[in-house]
C-alpha positions, 0 to 999 in steps of 0.5 A: 340225539337226545332231547335237551331240557331248557334247564340253564335258560329257564333257571336264568329267566326265573332268577331274572324275574325273581330279582326284579320282584325282590321286595314285593309282598309274600309269594310275589317275590318267592314263586316264579309264576306269581313273581312273573305276574307281578312283574308284568303288571308292574311293567304295565303300570310303569308304562301307563303311569309315565304317560299319566305323570305328564297329565298330572303335572299339566293339571297341577300347573294349570291349577297353580296358574289359575290360583295366581291369576285369580289373585291378579283379577283374571281367570286362567283362560283369560290369562292364557288368551291375553298372553297369546294375544301379546305373543308371549310364549311361556309354557305352563311349567315355567308360568306355574313356577313363576306363579309359585316363586315370584308373585311380583313377576307373575303380576307383571305378566298378568298385567300384560295379559290384561292389557291385551284383552279388550274391555268388555 
C-alpha cells in the first residue's frame, strides 16, 4: 500500500491559520509559517490579557473611588475600612460607578464610613 501525503488535511489546516491571521501586516497574513507564528502569539496575548483586563479595571475602580473619597475627606483605605466596619458589602465596581455618576449618594456612603471610624 502506497504512503499517502497529508495534502487535504494540511491544506485545510493552512487555510484555517491564514483565515485567522487575515488583516495582519505583510507575510503574517500570506505565508503559512509566519501566519502560524503570528496566530500562536496572538492567542497567547489574548489569554494573558483576559486576565490583565481584570487587573486593569480593578486599578481603575480603586483610582476613581480614591478620588471621590478624597473629595469627601477620606482616603481610599479609610473609606473601605469604614464600609467594612459598617457591614456595607458593595464591590469596587459598583462603588466606582456610584462615585463617577452620583456624587450625592457617594457622599452619603462616605459619611457612613466616616461615622464608623473612631476619632483619632
